[in-house]
C-alpha positions as CSV (number, residue, x, y, z in Angstrom):
1,M,-68.3,23.9,17.7
2,S,-66.9,22.2,14.6
3,D,-66.0,18.9,16.3
4,S,-69.3,18.6,18.2
5,K,-67.9,18.5,21.7
6,I,-70.4,19.8,24.2
7,P,-69.2,21.7,26.1
8,P,-66.2,22.4,23.9
9,N,-62.7,22.1,25.2
10,C,-60.6,25.2,25.7
11,Y,-58.7,26.1,22.5
12,I,-55.5,26.9,24.5
13,C,-55.2,24.3,27.3
14,E,-57.6,21.8,25.7
15,K,-59.3,21.1,29.1
16,K,-63.1,20.5,29.3
17,T,-64.6,23.5,31.2
18,D,-68.2,24.3,32.3
19,V,-70.0,26.2,29.6
20,D,-70.6,29.2,31.8
21,K,-66.8,29.7,32.2
22,L,-66.0,29.9,28.5
23,Y,-65.4,32.9,26.3
24,Y,-66.4,32.3,22.6
25,C,-65.2,33.7,19.3
26,I,-67.1,33.9,16.1
27,C,-64.5,31.5,14.5
28,D,-66.0,28.7,16.6
29,I,-63.4,28.3,19.4
30,A,-63.8,28.7,23.1
31,V,-61.2,29.9,25.7
32,C,-61.6,29.0,29.4
33,N,-61.6,31.5,32.2
34,N,-58.2,30.3,33.3
35,C,-56.6,30.9,29.9
36,I,-58.4,34.1,29.0
37,N,-55.8,36.3,30.8
38,S,-53.1,35.1,28.4
39,V,-55.0,36.6,25.4
40,K,-56.4,39.7,27.0
41,R,-55.5,43.0,25.5
42,N,-57.0,45.0,28.4
43,E,-59.7,44.6,30.9
44,N,-62.5,44.7,28.3
45,T,-61.1,42.9,25.3
46,W,-59.3,39.7,24.3
47,I,-57.7,38.6,21.1
48,C,-58.7,35.2,19.6
49,P,-55.6,33.0,19.4
50,K,-57.0,31.3,16.2
51,C,-58.3,34.2,14.0
52,S,-56.9,37.3,15.8
53,N,-60.4,38.8,16.1
54,E,-60.8,41.3,19.0
55,N,-63.7,40.3,21.3
56,N,-65.5,42.0,24.1
57,S,-64.9,40.0,27.3
58,S,-68.3,40.4,28.8
59,K,-70.2,40.0,25.5
60,S,-68.3,36.9,24.4
61,M,-69.5,34.7,27.3
62,L,-72.5,32.4,26.6
63,F,-74.1,33.3,29.9
64,R,-73.8,37.0,30.8
65,T,-74.6,38.8,34.0
66,T,-77.0,41.6,33.8
């Protein structure tokens, strides 16, 4: 993340969240699992509130279940 906060704060609510509960975008922001529903397009994709990139919900998490 550009401001070196580890783990990063959620881009939407600005709360610190566990790293395994964050969704990441290539533009270097994170969205927490509480706020992700506000930017979801459907069950599988969400739209980044900063760059408007469409992201896959499961593939944009740092820790993914197999």
